[in-house]
VEXDREN-2710 file (C-alpha; in Angstrom, 1 decimal):
% VEXDREN-2710
k/r/px/py/pz
1/UNK/0.0/0.0/0.0
2/UNK/1.6/3.3/-1.1
3/UNK/-0.1/6.2/0.7
4/UNK/2.1/8.7/-1.1
5/UNK/0.1/8.1/-4.2
6/UNK/-3.4/9.7/-4.3
7/UNK/-5.1/6.3/-4.5
8/UNK/-4.3/3.3/-2.3
9/UNK/-5.9/0.1/-1.0
10/UNK/-6.9/-1.0/2.4
11/UNK/-5.9/-4.7/2.1
12/UNK/-8.1/-5.8/5.0
13/UNK/-11.2/-4.5/3.2
14/UNK/-10.3/-5.9/-0.3
15/UNK/-12.2/-9.2/-1.0
16/UNK/-11.3/-10.8/-4.3
17/UNK/-14.0/-9.2/-6.4
18/UNK/-11.7/-7.8/-9.1
19/UNK/-14.3/-5.0/-9.8
20/UNK/-11.5/-2.4/-9.8
21/UNK/-9.6/-4.4/-12.4
22/UNK/-12.8/-4.5/-14.5
23/UNK/-13.5/-0.8/-14.2
24/UNK/-9.9/0.4/-14.7
25/UNK/-9.6/1.2/-18.4
26/UNK/-5.8/1.1/-18.3
27/UNK/-5.5/-1.9/-16.0
28/UNK/-3.3/-0.1/-13.5
29/UNK/-4.2/-2.7/-10.8
30/UNK/-2.0/-5.5/-9.5
31/UNK/-3.5/-8.5/-7.7
32/UNK/-1.2/-10.1/-5.1
33/UNK/-2.4/-12.7/-2.6
34/UNK/-6.0/-11.8/-3.5
35/UNK/-5.6/-8.0/-2.7
36/UNK/-5.7/-5.3/-5.4
37/UNK/-3.1/-2.6/-5.4
38/UNK/-2.8/0.5/-7.5
39/UNK/0.2/0.7/-9.8
40/UNK/1.2/4.4/-9.6
41/UNK/3.4/4.2/-12.7
42/UNK/0.4/3.1/-14.8
43/UNK/-2.4/4.9/-13.0
44/UNK/-4.1/8.0/-14.5
45/UNK/-6.0/8.7/-11.2
46/UNK/-9.4/8.7/-12.9
47/UNK/-11.0/7.4/-9.7
48/UNK/-13.1/4.6/-11.3
49/UNK/-11.7/2.1/-8.8
50/UNK/-12.7/4.4/-5.9
51/UNK/-16.2/4.9/-7.1
52/UNK/-16.9/1.3/-7.9
53/UNK/-15.2/-0.6/-5.0
54/UNK/-18.1/-2.3/-3.2
55/UNK/-16.2/-2.6/0.1
56/UNK/-14.8/0.9/0.1
57/UNK/-11.3/-0.6/0.1
58/UNK/-9.9/1.9/-2.4
59/UNK/-9.2/5.2/-0.6
60/UNK/-8.1/8.6/-1.6
61/UNK/-5.1/10.2/0.2
62/UNK/-6.1/12.7/2.8
63/UNK/-4.2/16.0/2.6
64/UNK/-6.0/17.9/5.3
65/UNK/-3.1/17.6/7.7
66/UNK/-0.8/19.1/5.0
67/UNK/-3.0/22.2/4.8
68/UNK/-3.3/22.4/8.6
69/UNK/0.5/22.6/8.8
70/UNK/0.4/25.7/6.6
71/UNK/-2.0/27.2/9.1
72/UNK/0.2/26.3/12.0
73/UNK/3.1/28.0/10.2
74/UNK/0.9/31.1/10.0
75/UNK/1.1/31.2/6.2
76/UNK/-1.4/33.1/4.0
77/UNK/-3.4/30.3/2.4
78/UNK/-5.8/31.0/-0.5
79/UNK/-8.4/28.6/-1.9
80/UNK/-8.8/27.9/-5.5
81/UNK/-12.4/26.6/-5.5
82/UNK/-13.4/24.5/-8.5
83/UNK/-16.5/25.8/-10.3
84/UNK/-18.3/22.6/-9.8
85/UNK/-18.9/23.7/-6.2
86/UNK/-22.1/25.5/-7.2
87/UNK/-23.7/22.3/-8.5
88/UNK/-22.5/20.2/-5.5
89/UNK/-23.2/22.4/-2.5
90/UNK/-26.5/24.0/-1.5
91/UNK/-24.9/27.1/0.0
92/UNK/-24.8/30.7/-1.4
93/UNK/-21.4/32.1/-2.4
94/UNK/-21.1/34.2/0.7
95/UNK/-21.9/31.2/3.0
96/UNK/-19.4/29.0/1.2
97/UNK/-16.7/31.6/1.6
98/UNK/-17.6/32.0/5.3
99/UNK/-17.3/28.3/5.9
100/UNK/-13.9/28.1/4.3
101/UNK/-12.6/31.1/6.2
102/UNK/-13.9/29.5/9.4
103/UNK/-11.4/26.6/8.7
104/UNK/-8.5/29.1/8.5
105/UNK/-8.2/30.1/4.9
106/UNK/-7.5/33.8/4.3
107/UNK/-9.2/34.4/1.0
108/UNK/-11.4/32.3/-1.4
109/UNK/-11.1/32.6/-5.2
110/UNK/-12.8/30.7/-8.0
111/UNK/-10.8/28.4/-10.3
112/UNK/-13.2/29.5/-13.0
113/UNK/-11.1/32.7/-13.3
114/UNK/-8.2/30.6/-14.5
115/UNK/-10.6/28.7/-16.8
116/UNK/-11.5/31.9/-18.5
117/UNK/-7.9/32.7/-19.1
118/UNK/-7.3/29.2/-20.5
119/UNK/-10.2/29.6/-22.9
120/UNK/-8.9/32.9/-24.2
121/UNK/-5.4/31.4/-24.7
122/UNK/-6.7/28.3/-26.5
123/UNK/-8.8/30.4/-28.8
124/UNK/-5.8/32.6/-29.6
125/UNK/-3.6/29.5/-30.1
126/UNK/-6.1/27.9/-32.6
127/UNK/-6.6/31.2/-34.4
128/UNK/-2.9/31.3/-35.2
129/UNK/-3.1/27.9/-36.9
130/UNK/-4.5/26.9/-40.3
131/UNK/-5.7/23.4/-39.4
132/UNK/-5.2/20.5/-37.1
133/UNK/-6.6/18.5/-34.2
134/UNK/-6.6/20.2/-30.8
135/UNK/-7.3/18.4/-27.5
136/UNK/-8.0/20.3/-24.3
137/UNK/-5.5/20.2/-21.5
138/UNK/-8.1/21.0/-18.8
139/UNK/-8.5/17.5/-17.5
140/UNK/-5.3/16.0/-15.9
141/UNK/-6.7/12.4/-16.4
142/UNK/-7.0/12.9/-20.1
143/UNK/-3.5/14.4/-20.3
144/UNK/-2.0/11.5/-18.4
145/UNK/-3.9/9.0/-20.5
146/UNK/-2.5/10.4/-23.7
147/UNK/1.0/10.8/-22.3
148/UNK/1.0/7.2/-21.1
149/UNK/-1.1/5.2/-23.6
150/UNK/-1.7/7.3/-26.7
151/UNK/1.5/9.4/-27.1
152/UNK/1.1/10.0/-30.8
153/UNK/-1.6/12.6/-29.9
154/UNK/0.7/14.5/-27.6
155/UNK/1.3/17.2/-30.1
156/UNK/-2.4/17.8/-30.3
157/UNK/-2.8/18.8/-26.6
158/UNK/-3.0/22.6/-26.3
159/UNK/0.2/23.8/-24.7
160/UNK/-1.6/25.6/-21.9
161/UNK/-1.7/24.6/-18.3
162/UNK/-4.9/23.6/-16.6
163/UNK/-7.4/26.1/-15.2
164/UNK/-6.2/25.2/-11.6
165/UNK/-2.5/25.9/-12.4
166/UNK/-3.4/29.0/-14.3
167/UNK/-5.5/30.3/-11.5
168/UNK/-2.8/29.6/-8.9
169/UNK/-0.3/31.6/-11.0
170/UNK/-2.9/34.4/-11.3
171/UNK/-3.3/34.6/-7.5
172/UNK/0.5/34.6/-6.9
173/UNK/0.8/37.4/-9.5
174/UNK/-1.8/39.5/-7.8
175/UNK/-1.1/38.8/-4.1
176/UNK/2.5/37.9/-4.1
177/UNK/4.7/34.8/-4.6
178/UNK/4.7/34.2/-0.8
179/UNK/1.1/33.1/-0.6
180/UNK/0.1/29.4/-0.7
181/UNK/-2.7/28.0/-2.8
182/UNK/-4.9/25.0/-2.0
183/UNK/-7.2/23.6/-4.7
184/UNK/-10.6/22.2/-3.6
185/UNK/-12.7/20.2/-6.1
186/UNK/-14.2/16.8/-7.0
187/UNK/-11.1/15.5/-8.8
188/UNK/-8.5/13.0/-7.5
189/UNK/-6.1/13.6/-10.3
190/UNK/-5.6/17.2/-9.1
191/UNK/-3.6/15.7/-6.3
192/UNK/-1.1/14.5/-8.9
193/UNK/-1.2/17.9/-10.5
194/UNK/-0.4/19.5/-7.1
195/UNK/2.4/17.0/-6.4
196/UNK/4.0/17.7/-9.8
197/UNK/3.6/21.5/-9.5
198/UNK/4.3/22.4/-5.8
199/UNK/5.5/25.9/-6.8
200/UNK/1.9/26.7/-7.8
201/UNK/-0.4/24.5/-5.8
202/UNK/0.6/23.4/-2.3
203/UNK/-2.2/20.9/-1.8
204/UNK/-5.4/19.6/-3.5
205/UNK/-8.4/18.6/-1.4
206/UNK/-11.6/16.9/-2.6
207/UNK/-15.1/17.9/-1.7
208/UNK/-15.3/14.8/0.4
209/UNK/-12.3/15.9/2.4
210/UNK/-13.8/19.3/2.8
211/UNK/-17.0/17.9/4.2
212/UNK/-15.1/15.6/6.6
213/UNK/-13.0/18.5/7.8
214/UNK/-16.1/20.7/8.5
215/UNK/-17.6/17.8/10.5
216/UNK/-14.3/17.1/12.3
217/UNK/-14.1/20.8/13.4
218/UNK/-17.8/20.7/14.5
219/UNK/-18.6/23.6/12.2
220/UNK/-22.3/23.8/11.6
221/UNK/-23.6/25.3/8.4
222/UNK/-26.6/26.7/10.3
223/UNK/-24.3/28.7/12.6
224/UNK/-22.7/30.5/9.7
225/UNK/-24.4/33.8/8.8
226/UNK/-25.1/34.4/5.1
227/UNK/-23.6/37.9/4.9
228/UNK/-23.1/40.0/1.8
229/UNK/-19.7/41.1/3.1
230/UNK/-18.1/37.9/1.9
231/UNK/-17.1/37.7/-1.8
232/UNK/-14.6/35.9/-4.0
233/UNK/-11.3/37.5/-4.7
234/UNK/-10.1/39.2/-6.8
235/UNK/-13.5/39.1/-8.5
236/UNK/-16.4/36.7/-9.3
237/UNK/-16.0/34.5/-12.3
238/UNK/-18.3/34.6/-15.3
239/UNK/-18.4/32.2/-18.3
240/UNK/-15.6/30.1/-16.7
241/UNK/-18.2/28.6/-14.3
242/UNK/-19.5/26.5/-17.2
243/UNK/-16.3/24.4/-17.2
244/UNK/-17.6/21.5/-15.1
245/UNK/-20.4/20.8/-17.6
246/UNK/-20.0/18.6/-20.6
247/UNK/-19.3/21.1/-23.4
248/UNK/-18.7/23.9/-20.9
249/UNK/-15.2/24.7/-22.1
250/UNK/-16.4/24.7/-25.7
251/UNK/-19.1/27.2/-24.8
252/UNK/-16.7/29.6/-23.1
253/UNK/-14.4/29.6/-26.2
254/UNK/-17.3/30.2/-28.5
255/UNK/-18.4/33.2/-26.4
256/UNK/-15.0/34.8/-27.0
257/UNK/-15.9/34.8/-30.8
258/UNK/-12.3/34.1/-31.7
259/UNK/-12.7/30.6/-33.1
260/UNK/-15.5/30.8/-35.6
261/UNK/-13.7/28.5/-38.0
262/UNK/-13.2/25.7/-35.4
263/UNK/-15.4/22.6/-35.1
264/UNK/-16.1/21.9/-31.4
265/UNK/-16.6/18.4/-30.1
266/UNK/-17.0/17.3/-26.5
267/UNK/-16.1/13.8/-25.4
268/UNK/-16.6/12.3/-21.9
269/UNK/-14.9/9.2/-20.5
270/UNK/-11.5/7.7/-21.4
271/UNK/-13.3/4.8/-23.2
272/UNK/-15.1/7.2/-25.6
273/UNK/-11.9/9.2/-26.2
274/UNK/-10.1/6.0/-27.1
275/UNK/-12.8/5.0/-29.5
276/UNK/-12.8/8.5/-31.1
277/UNK/-9.0/8.6/-31.6
278/UNK/-8.7/5.0/-32.7
279/UNK/-7.4/4.7/-36.3
280/UNK/-7.2/8.5/-36.7
281/UNK/-4.4/9.9/-38.8
282/UNK/-3.6/13.4/-37.6
283/UNK/-2.1/14.4/-41.0
284/UNK/-5.4/13.6/-42.7
285/UNK/-7.2/16.4/-40.9
286/UNK/-7.7/19.5/-43.2
287/UNK/-9.7/21.7/-40.8
288/UNK/-9.6/22.9/-37.2
289/UNK/-11.1/20.4/-34.7
290/UNK/-11.1/21.1/-31.0
291/UNK/-12.0/18.2/-28.6
292/UNK/-13.0/19.1/-25.1
293/UNK/-12.0/15.9/-23.4
294/UNK/-13.2/15.0/-19.9
295/UNK/-12.5/11.7/-18.1
296/UNK/-15.9/11.7/-16.2
297/UNK/-19.2/10.9/-17.8
298/UNK/-21.3/14.0/-17.0
299/UNK/-18.2/16.3/-16.7
300/UNK/-16.6/17.4/-13.5
301/UNK/-20.0/17.5/-11.7
302/UNK/-19.8/13.7/-11.8
303/UNK/-16.2/13.6/-10.4
304/UNK/-15.1/10.7/-8.3
305/UNK/-15.2/12.8/-5.1
306/UNK/-18.2/15.1/-5.9
307/UNK/-19.9/13.8/-2.8
308/UNK/-23.5/14.9/-3.2
309/UNK/-26.9/13.4/-3.2
310/UNK/-28.3/15.9/-5.6
311/UNK/-29.6/14.5/-8.9
312/UNK/-27.6/15.1/-12.0
313/UNK/-30.3/17.4/-13.4
314/UNK/-30.2/19.7/-10.4
315/UNK/-26.4/19.8/-10.4
316/UNK/-26.4/20.9/-14.0
317/UNK/-29.2/23.4/-13.4
318/UNK/-27.6/25.0/-10.4
319/UNK/-24.3/25.3/-12.2
320/UNK/-26.0/27.0/-15.2
321/UNK/-27.9/29.4/-13.0
322/UNK/-24.8/30.7/-11.3
323/UNK/-22.8/31.2/-14.5
324/UNK/-22.8/34.8/-15.7
325/UNK/-21.9/36.1/-19.2
326/UNK/-19.5/39.0/-19.6
327/UNK/-20.5/41.7/-22.1
328/UNK/-16.9/41.9/-23.5
329/UNK/-14.5/39.0/-23.3
330/UNK/-10.8/40.1/-23.7
331/UNK/-8.8/39.0/-26.7
332/UNK/-5.7/38.5/-24.7
333/UNK/-5.3/36.5/-21.5
334/UNK/-4.0/38.2/-18.3
335/UNK/-2.3/35.1/-17.1
336/UNK/-0.8/32.3/-19.2
337/UNK/1.1/29.2/-18.0
338/UNK/2.7/27.6/-21.0
339/UNK/3.5/24.0/-20.7
340/UNK/4.9/21.3/-23.0
341/UNK/3.4/17.8/-22.3
342/UNK/6.0/15.1/-22.6
343/UNK/5.5/11.3/-23.0
344/UNK/5.6/9.2/-19.9
345/UNK/7.1/5.7/-20.3
346/UNK/5.0/2.7/-19.4
347/UNK/6.9/-0.6/-19.3
348/UNK/5.2/-2.8/-21.9
349/UNK/5.9/-6.5/-22.3
350/UNK/5.4/-8.1/-25.7
351/UNK/5.2/-11.8/-25.1
352/UNK/5.3/-14.2/-28.0
353/UNK/2.5/-16.7/-28.8
354/UNK/4.2/-19.7/-27.2
355/UNK/4.9/-17.8/-23.9
356/UNK/1.3/-16.7/-23.6
357/UNK/0.1/-20.2/-24.5
358/UNK/2.1/-21.6/-21.6
359/UNK/0.7/-19.0/-19.2
360/UNK/-2.8/-19.9/-20.4
361/UNK/-2.2/-23.5/-19.3
362/UNK/-1.9/-22.2/-15.7
363/UNK/-5.6/-21.3/-15.8
364/UNK/-6.7/-24.4/-17.6
365/UNK/-6.8/-23.0/-21.2
366/UNK/-5.2/-25.6/-23.4
367/UNK/-7.1/-24.8/-26.6
368/UNK/-8.8/-21.7/-28.1
369/UNK/-12.2/-23.3/-27.2
370/UNK/-11.1/-23.1/-23.6
371/UNK/-10.7/-19.4/-23.8
372/UNK/-14.1/-18.2/-22.7
373/UNK/-13.2/-14.4/-22.5
374/UNK/-15.9/-14.0/-19.9
375/UNK/-14.3/-11.0/-18.2
376/UNK/-14.9/-12.4/-14.7
377/UNK/-11.2/-11.8/-13.9
378/UNK/-11.5/-8.1/-14.8
379/UNK/-9.6/-8.5/-18.1
380/UNK/-11.4/-8.4/-21.5
381/UNK/-9.8/-11.7/-22.7
382/UNK/-8.1/-14.7/-21.3
383/UNK/-4.9/-13.7/-23.2
384/UNK/-4.9/-10.3/-21.5
385/UNK/-5.1/-12.2/-18.1
386/UNK/-2.2/-14.5/-19.3
387/UNK/-0.1/-11.5/-20.1
388/UNK/-0.9/-10.0/-16.7
389/UNK/0.2/-13.3/-15.1
390/UNK/3.5/-13.1/-16.9
391/UNK/4.0/-9.5/-15.7
392/UNK/3.3/-10.5/-12.1
393/UNK/0.1/-8.3/-12.0
394/UNK/-2.4/-11.2/-11.7
395/UNK/-2.9/-14.6/-10.1
396/UNK/-4.4/-17.8/-11.6
397/UNK/-7.1/-17.7/-8.9
398/UNK/-8.6/-14.7/-10.7
399/UNK/-10.0/-17.0/-13.4
400/UNK/-13.5/-17.8/-12.1
401/UNK/-14.1/-20.6/-14.7
402/UNK/-10.8/-22.2/-13.9
403/UNK/-11.3/-22.1/-10.1
404/UNK/-14.9/-23.4/-10.6
405/UNK/-13.5/-26.3/-12.7
406/UNK/-10.9/-27.1/-10.0
407/UNK/-13.5/-26.9/-7.3
408/UNK/-15.8/-29.2/-9.2
409/UNK/-13.0/-31.7/-9.9
410/UNK/-12.1/-31.8/-6.2
411/UNK/-15.6/-32.2/-5.1
412/UNK/-16.3/-34.9/-7.7
413/UNK/-13.1/-36.8/-6.5
414/UNK/-14.2/-36.6/-2.9
415/UNK/-17.7/-37.7/-3.7
416/UNK/-16.5/-40.5/-5.9
417/UNK/-14.0/-41.9/-3.4
418/UNK/-16.0/-41.6/-0.2
419/UNK/-17.3/-45.0/1.0
420/UNK/-20.4/-43.5/2.4
421/UNK/-23.4/-42.7/0.2
422/UNK/-23.9/-39.0/-0.5
423/UNK/-27.0/-37.4/-2.0
424/UNK/-28.2/-33.8/-2.4
425/UNK/-31.8/-32.8/-3.2
426/UNK/-33.6/-29.6/-4.1
427/UNK/-36.8/-28.1/-2.7
428/UNK/-38.8/-30.5/-5.0
429/UNK/-37.0/-33.5/-3.5
430/UNK/-35.3/-34.1/-6.8
431/UNK/-31.7/-35.4/-6.7
432/UNK/-29.2/-32.8/-7.9
433/UNK/-26.0/-34.7/-6.9
434/UNK/-25.2/-38.2/-5.8
435/UNK/-22.1/-40.4/-5.7
436/UNK/-21.5/-44.0/-6.8
437/UNK/-21.9/-45.4/-3.3
438/UNK/-25.4/-44.0/-3.2
439/UNK/-26.4/-45.7/-6.4
440/UNK/-24.9/-49.0/-5.3
441/UNK/-26.6/-48.8/-1.9
442/UNK/-30.1/-47.9/-3.1
443/UNK/-30.2/-48.7/-6.8
444/UNK/-28.1/-51.9/-7.0
445/UNK/-30.6/-53.6/-9.3
446/UNK/-30.4/-50.8/-11.8
447/UNK/-26.9/-49.7/-11.1
448/UNK/-25.6/-50.5/-14.6
449/UNK/-28.3/-48.4/-16.3
450/UNK/-27.8/-45.3/-14.1
451/UNK/-24.0/-45.5/-14.1
452/UNK/-23.9/-45.2/-17.9
453/UNK/-26.0/-42.0/-17.8
454/UNK/-23.8/-38.8/-17.7
455/UNK/-26.3/-37.3/-15.2
456/UNK/-26.5/-40.4/-13.1
457/UNK/-29.5/-40.1/-10.7
458/UNK/-29.8/-36.4/-11.2
459/UNK/-33.5/-35.4/-11.6
460/UNK/-34.9/-38.5/-9.9
461/UNK/-37.3/-38.1/-7.0
462/UNK/-35.7/-39.1/-3.7
463/UNK/-38.9/-40.5/-2.3
464/UNK/-39.0/-43.1/-5.1
465/UNK/-35.5/-44.4/-4.1
466/UNK/-35.4/-44.2/-0.3
467/UNK/-37.9/-44.7/2.4
468/UNK/-36.8/-41.8/4.6
469/UNK/-37.6/-38.8/2.4
470/UNK/-39.3/-37.2/5.4
471/UNK/-35.8/-36.5/6.8
472/UNK/-35.0/-34.4/3.7
473/UNK/-38.3/-32.5/4.0
474/UNK/-37.7/-31.6/7.6
475/UNK/-34.1/-30.5/6.9
476/UNK/-35.2/-28.3/4.0
477/UNK/-37.9/-26.7/6.1
478/UNK/-36.0/-26.1/9.4
479/UNK/-32.5/-25.7/8.0
480/UNK/-31.3/-27.8/10.9
481/UNK/-29.0/-30.8/10.8
482/UNK/-30.6/-34.2/11.6
483/UNK/-28.7/-37.3/12.8
484/UNK/-30.3/-40.7/12.9
485/UNK/-28.3/-43.7/14.3
486/UNK/-29.2/-47.3/13.4
487/UNK/-32.2/-46.0/11.5
488/UNK/-34.1/-49.2/10.4
489/UNK/-35.3/-49.5/6.8
490/UNK/-36.7/-52.8/6.0
491/UNK/-34.0/-55.3/7.0
492/UNK/-31.2/-52.8/7.0
493/UNK/-29.8/-50.3/9.5
494/UNK/-28.4/-46.9/8.5
495/UNK/-26.6/-44.0/10.1
496/UNK/-28.0/-40.9/8.4
497/UNK/-26.6/-37.4/8.8
498/UNK/-28.8/-34.9/7.0
499/UNK/-27.7/-31.3/6.6
500/UNK/-29.0/-28.0/5.2
501/UNK/-27.1/-26.3/2.3
502/UNK/-29.6/-23.6/1.6
503/UNK/-32.8/-23.2/3.6
504/UNK/-35.9/-24.3/1.6
505/UNK/-33.7/-24.8/-1.4
506/UNK/-31.0/-27.5/-1.0
507/UNK/-30.3/-30.2/1.5
508/UNK/-28.0/-33.2/1.6
509/UNK/-27.2/-36.4/3.5
510/UNK/-24.4/-38.8/4.2
511/UNK/-25.6/-42.3/4.7
512/UNK/-23.7/-45.3/6.0
513/UNK/-25.0/-48.9/6.0
514/UNK/-24.2/-50.2/9.5
515/UNK/-26.2/-53.4/9.2
516/UNK/-23.2/-55.8/9.0
517/UNK/-21.3/-54.0/11.7
518/UNK/-24.3/-54.1/14.0
519/UNK/-24.9/-57.8/13.3
520/UNK/-21.2/-58.4/14.0
521/UNK/-21.5/-56.6/17.3
522/UNK/-24.6/-58.6/18.3
523/UNK/-22.7/-61.9/17.5
524/UNK/-19.7/-60.7/19.6
525/UNK/-22.1/-59.8/22.4
526/UNK/-23.8/-63.2/22.2
527/UNK/-20.5/-65.0/22.3
528/UNK/-19.4/-62.9/25.2
529/UNK/-22.5/-63.8/27.1
530/UNK/-22.0/-67.5/26.4
531/UNK/-18.4/-67.3/27.7
532/UNK/-19.5/-65.5/30.8
533/UNK/-22.3/-67.9/31.5
534/UNK/-19.9/-70.9/31.0
535/UNK/-17.4/-69.3/33.3
536/UNK/-20.0/-68.8/35.9
537/UNK/-21.1/-72.4/35.7
538/UNK/-17.5/-73.6/36.0
539/UNK/-16.9/-71.4/39.0
540/UNK/-20.1/-72.6/40.6
541/UNK/-19.1/-76.2/40.0
542/UNK/-15.7/-75.6/41.5
543/UNK/-17.3/-73.9/44.5
544/UNK/-19.5/-77.0/45.0
545/UNK/-16.6/-79.4/44.8
546/UNK/-14.6/-77.3/47.2
547/UNK/-17.5/-77.2/49.6
548/UNK/-18.0/-81.0/49.6
549/UNK/-14.3/-81.5/50.0
550/UNK/-14.2/-79.2/53.0
551/UNK/-17.1/-81.0/54.7
552/UNK/-15.4/-84.4/54.3
553/UNK/-12.1/-83.1/55.6
554/UNK/-13.9/-81.5/58.5
555/UNK/-15.6/-84.8/59.4
556/UNK/-12.4/-86.8/59.1
557/UNK/-10.5/-84.4/61.3
558/UNK/-13.3/-84.3/63.8
559/UNK/-13.3/-88.2/64.0
560/UNK/-9.6/-88.3/64.5
561/UNK/-9.8/-85.7/67.2
562/UNK/-12.4/-87.7/69.1
563/UNK/-10.4/-90.9/68.8
564/UNK/-7.4/-89.1/70.4
565/UNK/-9.5/-87.7/73.2
566/UNK/-10.9/-91.2/74.0
567/UNK/-7.5/-92.8/74.1
568/UNK/-6.1/-90.1/76.5
569/UNK/-9.1/-90.7/78.8
570/UNK/-8.5/-94.4/79.1
571/UNK/-4.8/-93.9/80.0
572/UNK/-5.7/-91.6/82.8
END
């Protein structure tokens, strides 16, 4: 887990669902020991994994403490507030400003001021060119996507810094280079932009972080007075407030009336952008085409950290209602931050066919027919998964069909080899699974017929085969395990352990024929009793003989004694 990167994973909360892999368009996710980790060198910080993680295991780096440290150092900290705030929060501008000042910020300014400067500079840039494809640089996710994965379109990105960077430069030009600027908005990628440009933006907070901070400081919105004394500095934004909407940047450029000969197209989502650019030859374009490219469907109002319960319609409506149009839009920008976007290298592995085929065998894919391409692992094809396995970014256990096949083989082997009879029935008391021992035990007369059927006894009614179907009925109904010892059925005895698999849906039983063992025990007991009785008889006989012998001995000794006594008397 790398907390220095804006997106990281809580391993204890990550539970093998691979949804983040599925939703990550650039597959910047590595699976190790069942846990998904973000690969910073491949990530474009779009936030899809954060939005879609069902267990909230994907987290966004918290930079509140970083801003608090600026306050502790008694620095002048200005806020660059993203224009999407008006569609996310229910507050008036004055109340929003008061809330932020309550936290410790000195002044609040609108990022939309920088957006207006960017629009003017982009219009000027396109006016100076005869033709070509131009892609907006406003969205840092789009910029990183092109730099990493579609570098042939790097020359098409307008060489103008984003509205946030332009706005930060504007504030430093007006209030001094000593001030510190903190961006607040719905975007995770702005944290990367802040990390890469610390001379302009000191930190980037999300709207979620802002709400958490207000709660942590026990600041109640109801306690903040809505006063007209609070206002944005150096002034309120106008058409730049349209930027968070799909097509908003295009609209601001059109209002400047400097790009009448340009075709404007707005594209939302990386997937749609990739489809649009796929197969495009830049040199074949003989006109001016400007693409306003945004990573989020619905524009910045649908950012990964927008954090609002408002409907999309109301978000768009509130943003439109707060956007004002200037009577005259300047032809020259006041602040320009020129930037040249360079390619970032992503390590790519080109594995040959044989190597990929060997990797496919690790997930049970030996032929092309085995390659289901189901997408359960998060990758589009089995071969993509195989390449990820070779790169160390995936595990064989990610293949659901393979793991299911292995589980079924293990279960089948256990069922087949167990000496006890095993059977499972559904709510209709129809057999869904049974082993060979069950067929031999209860269908011995038709064993040859059923053993040749691929499905065996599956589908047969249990009450037609055994005389204790009531046990299954009770287990299905109560979901309790039932154990019967020496259960008599006709001339046999069975030990039956019935168990619930799914209440009212599925139950099973393990059955052992104990007839022979019980008969053996009875014979042993009978023999033991016979031996005991014989021993008792012998002991009794011995006792009788000993008794008779003792009587005879006593009589003989008594006679001898009397004879001696008589002889002694005569002598005297």
